[in-house]
C-alpha positions in Angstrom: -7.2 2.5 -25.8 -6.7 3.5 -29.6 -8.2 7.5 -28.8 -5.7 8.2 -26.1 -3.4 10.8 -26.3 -0.4 11.0 -24.7 1.0 13.7 -22.2 4.2 15.4 -23.3 5.8 17.3 -20.7 7.2 20.8 -21.5 9.5 21.3 -18.7 7.8 24.5 -18.4 8.0 24.4 -14.6 4.5 25.5 -14.2 3.8 22.4 -11.8 7.0 22.7 -10.0 5.4 26.4 -8.6 3.4 23.7 -5.9 4.2 24.4 -2.4 4.5 20.1 -1.3 5.6 17.7 -3.9 4.8 14.2 -2.5 7.4 11.7 -2.2 7.8 7.9 -1.7 10.8 6.4 0.4 12.3 5.1 -2.5 12.4 8.5 -4.2 14.5 10.0 -1.4 16.9 7.2 -1.6 17.4 7.7 -5.3 17.7 11.3 -5.6 20.2 11.0 -2.5 21.8 8.6 -4.0 22.1 10.6 -7.8 23.0 14.0 -5.3 25.8 11.7 -3.6 24.2 12.9 -0.5 22.8 10.5 2.8 19.2 10.3 3.2 19.7 13.2 6.2 22.1 15.2 4.4 19.1 15.2 1.7 16.2 15.5 3.6 17.5 18.1 6.0 18.9 20.1 2.8 16.0 19.6 0.4 13.2 20.4 3.2 11.4 17.1 2.6 9.4 16.5 5.5 6.5 14.6 6.8 2.8 15.9 7.0 -0.8 14.6 6.7 -1.9 16.3 3.3 -3.5 15.7 -0.3 -6.3 13.1 1.3 -3.7 10.8 2.1 -4.8 8.7 5.3 -1.6 8.0 6.8 1.6 11.1 7.1 3.9 10.6 4.3 7.4 12.2 2.7 7.0 15.5 0.9 9.0 17.8 -0.9 8.0 21.5 1.0 9.4 24.2 -1.4 9.5 27.1 0.3 11.0 29.2 -2.3 9.0 30.5 -5.8 9.2 26.7 -7.3 11.1 23.6 -6.6 14.6 23.8 -6.0 15.1 20.9 -8.7 13.9 23.3 -11.2 16.5 25.8 -13.3 15.2 26.6 -16.4 14.1 23.0 -16.8 14.4 20.1 -14.2 17.8 19.0 -13.4 17.1 16.2 -11.7 14.4 15.0 -14.9 16.3 11.1 -15.2 15.7 10.3 -11.8 12.7 12.7 -10.6 9.9 11.9 -8.5 7.4 9.1 -9.2 4.9 11.6 -8.9 6.2 14.0 -10.9 7.0 11.4 -13.6 2.6 10.7 -13.4 1.9 14.0 -13.6 -1.2 15.2 -14.7 -2.6 12.0 -15.9 -2.5 9.8 -12.4 -5.4 7.1 -13.1 -6.1 5.4 -16.9 -9.3 6.6 -18.5 -8.9 10.3 -17.0 -10.2 13.5 -19.3 -8.8 15.8 -20.4 -11.9 17.9 -18.5 -11.5 15.5 -15.2 -7.8 16.3 -15.2 -8.4 20.6 -15.2 -11.2 20.0 -12.5 -8.9 17.7 -10.7 -6.2 21.0 -10.6 -8.2 23.4 -10.1 -9.6 22.1 -7.1 -5.9 21.2 -5.4 -3.9 23.6 -6.7 -1.6 25.6 -4.1 -0.4 27.5 -7.1 -1.7 29.4 -9.6 1.2 28.6 -12.2 0.3 24.5 -12.1 -3.4 25.6 -13.8 -1.1 27.2 -16.5 -0.1 23.3 -17.5 -0.1 22.1 -20.9 -2.6 20.0 -19.8 -5.1 23.0 -20.2 -4.5 23.3 -24.1 -5.9 19.8 -24.6 -10.1 19.5 -25.6 -11.6 18.4 -22.4 -13.6 15.1 -24.3 -10.2 14.2 -24.6 -8.7 10.8 -23.2 -5.2 10.8 -22.0 -3.1 8.3 -21.7 -1.4 7.1 -18.5 2.1 6.1 -17.8 1.3 2.7 -17.0 4.5 0.9 -15.9 4.9 4.1 -13.2 1.5 3.8 -12.5 1.6 0.6 -11.6 4.8 1.1 -9.4 2.8 4.0 -7.6 0.0 1.8 -6.1 2.1 -0.7 -5.0 3.9 2.1 -3.7 1.8 4.2 -2.2 -0.3 0.8 -1.1 3.0 -0.2 1.4 3.4 2.8 2.7 0.0 3.7 3.8 0.4 0.9 5.6 3.7 1.6 7.5 3.2 4.9 7.9 0.1 4.7 9.6 1.7 4.1 12.8 2.9 7.4 13.8 5.9 5.3 15.7 7.3 3.8 12.5 10.4 5.8 11.2 12.6 3.3 10.1 13.3 4.2 6.6 15.7 2.3 5.7 13.6 -1.2 6.5 10.9 0.6 4.2 13.0 1.2 1.4 13.6 -2.2 1.4 10.4 -3.4 1.9 9.3 -1.5 -1.0 11.9 -2.7 -3.3 11.3 -6.4 -2.0 7.6 -6.4 -2.8 8.2 -4.5 -6.6 9.0 -7.1 -8.7 7.2 -8.9 -11.9 5.1 -10.9 -10.5 3.3 -8.8 -8.1 3.9 -6.0 -11.0 1.4 -7.9 -12.9 -1.2 -8.8 -11.0 -1.7 -5.1 -10.5 -0.8 -4.8 -14.5 -4.1 -6.6 -14.9 -6.3 -5.4 -11.9 -5.5 -1.7 -12.7 -6.2 -1.6 -16.9 -8.1 -5.3 -17.1 -10.4 -4.9 -14.4 -9.6 -8.2 -13.1 -11.2 -8.5 -9.4 -9.7 -11.5 -9.1 -6.2 -9.7 -9.2 -7.5 -6.9 -7.3 -8.1 -9.3 -4.3 -4.9 -11.4 -4.7 -2.8 -7.7 -4.4 -5.0 -6.9 -1.4 -4.1 -10.2 0.4 -0.2 -9.1 -0.4 -0.7 -5.6 1.3 -2.4 -7.2 4.5 -0.3 -9.5 4.9 2.2 -6.4 4.9 0.0 -4.7 7.5 0.8 -7.8 9.7 4.6 -8.1 8.9 4.6 -4.6 10.1 3.3 -5.3 12.9 5.5 -8.6 13.6 8.7 -6.6 12.8 7.1 -3.5 15.2 7.9 -6.4 17.9 11.4 -7.7 16.7 10.7 -10.6 15.5 11.2 -12.2 12.5 8.2 -12.8 10.3 7.2 -16.3 9.3 4.4 -15.8 6.6 1.5 -18.8 7.4 0.4 -19.2 3.7 -3.3 -20.5 4.1 -5.9 -21.9 1.5 -9.0 -20.3 2.1 -11.2 -20.1 5.0 -14.8 -22.1 6.2 -16.3 -19.7 8.7 -19.2 -20.9 11.6 -21.1 -18.8 14.4 -17.9 -17.8 16.3 -15.4 -19.8 14.8 -13.0 -19.0 11.5 -11.2 -22.4 10.0 -8.1 -21.4 7.9 -6.7 -24.2 6.1 -3.2 -24.4 6.0 -0.3 -26.6 5.6 0.0 -30.0 7.7 3.3 -28.3 9.2 1.8 -24.7 10.0 -1.1 -26.4 11.4 1.2 -28.2 13.4 3.5 -25.5 15.0 0.5 -23.6 15.6 -1.2 -26.1 18.2 1.7 -26.9 19.5 2.8 -23.1 20.3 -0.8 -22.6 21.9 -1.1 -25.3 23.5 2.9 -24.7 25.5 1.5 -21.3 25.8 4.5 -19.7 23.5 1.9 -17.3 22.4 2.6 -13.8 23.8 -0.2 -11.6 21.5 -1.9 -11.6 19.1 -3.0 -8.4 16.7 -6.1 -8.8 14.0 -7.4 -6.1 11.7 -10.0 -6.4 9.7 -9.8 -4.3 6.6 -12.4 -3.9 3.2 -11.8 -4.6 0.1 -11.2 -1.8 -2.0 -11.6 -4.5 -5.2 -14.7 -6.0 -4.6 -17.1 -4.0 -2.0 -18.1 -7.5 -0.7 -15.4 -8.9 0.7 -13.1 -7.9 4.0 -10.1 -9.0 4.6 -8.3 -10.2 7.6 -4.5 -10.0 8.6 -3.2 -11.3 11.5 0.2 -11.6 13.4 1.0 -13.8 16.1 3.9 -13.1 18.6 5.3 -16.1 19.9 8.4 -16.4 23.1 11.6 -16.4 21.0 12.8 -14.4 18.0 10.1 -15.3 15.6 6.5 -14.1 15.1 3.9 -15.5 12.6 1.4 -13.5 10.4 -1.0 -14.0 7.8 -4.1 -12.4 5.8 -6.9 -14.3 4.2 -10.0 -12.5 2.8 -13.9 -14.1 3.2 -17.3 -12.8 1.9 -18.6 -10.1 4.9 -22.1 -12.0 4.6 -20.0 -15.1 5.8 -17.9 -12.9 8.4 -20.9 -11.6 9.4 -22.9 -15.1 10.1 -19.4 -15.7 12.4 -19.4 -12.7 15.1 -21.7 -9.6 16.2 -19.6 -8.0 18.6 -16.3 -9.1 16.8 -15.0 -11.3 18.5 -14.0 -15.0 17.2 -11.9 -17.9 17.4 -9.4 -18.7 14.5 -8.2 -22.3 14.0 -5.6 -23.1 12.1 -6.6 -26.5 10.1 -4.1 -28.6 8.2 -5.0 -28.9 4.4 -4.7 -32.3 4.3 -7.3 -33.1 7.3 -4.2 -35.0 9.2 -4.5 -33.6 12.4 -7.4 -33.9 15.9 -7.0 -31.3 17.4 -5.7 -27.8 15.7 -4.6 -24.7 17.4 -7.0 -21.7 17.7 -6.5 -18.2 19.1 -8.4 -14.9 19.5 -9.2 -12.5 17.1 -11.3 -9.6 17.3 -13.2 -8.3 13.9 -14.2 -4.6 13.8 -17.7 -4.9 13.0 -18.3 -1.7 11.1 -16.0 -2.9 8.6 -18.0 -5.9 7.9 -21.0 -4.6 8.1 
């Protein structure tokens, strides 16, 4: 938008007086490396804690400020070149925000009075502020992955989630997220959500200490009591043989509403196999179609080769939370 105004941080430190500063796992590793400290040393020295705050659905990492201001503020930010992602974004956190909307959010959520004197308060309320697009794309990807991972309170492997964040934050996914956020593409939003729900299933497979294998699917069809996903002939054969030989130890399934298209929902599935491997997939569908499949949440999931080359197919039982698809 041509009439957007870029916020220029005065590095006054007023926002550095908040009691909690949201971090992501990559922030922690990056800052620890620059300060030549181990991650545990960094977290212990600077009071980094896991907490549930700010409306987050899952516990997240926070820099807990116990003094008058952030420990990295001393007549200016001493870690400005590698400061936390949230600090890079603040105070403009999403596209199209007006200065008035930002002020209202600050006034509503401010823990300290200092932040209420941020330079943003000198802008007219109707001024549309420009968001740092690249930082926002990173934030959306990291926040989505960490919300999924840390939703299980027993997950504490920060090295794993750090590696996962760096693995998914690549050009292809960033292009999809950019199209969703700044062009309003529902299609790109759905692609991004499917990728995140594949990660949801991947985390479950890793919890089982299995090597994850993604079953790529070309969509699904629906009928009362059964969902059919269309997969490669090899994957269809693998699922059939695992099912026929009693190799499937457990199935984890979870239904998730779509944000990009509220008429849709996704189902993520993790399959624990005997041996060292676990399969995973995610697929989306319209809520109307999913309601036709099940009323009580119970359904059969079949794996059909996309070329129709098998007469018998592998199938397993899944549960789709009725409240998600209502």
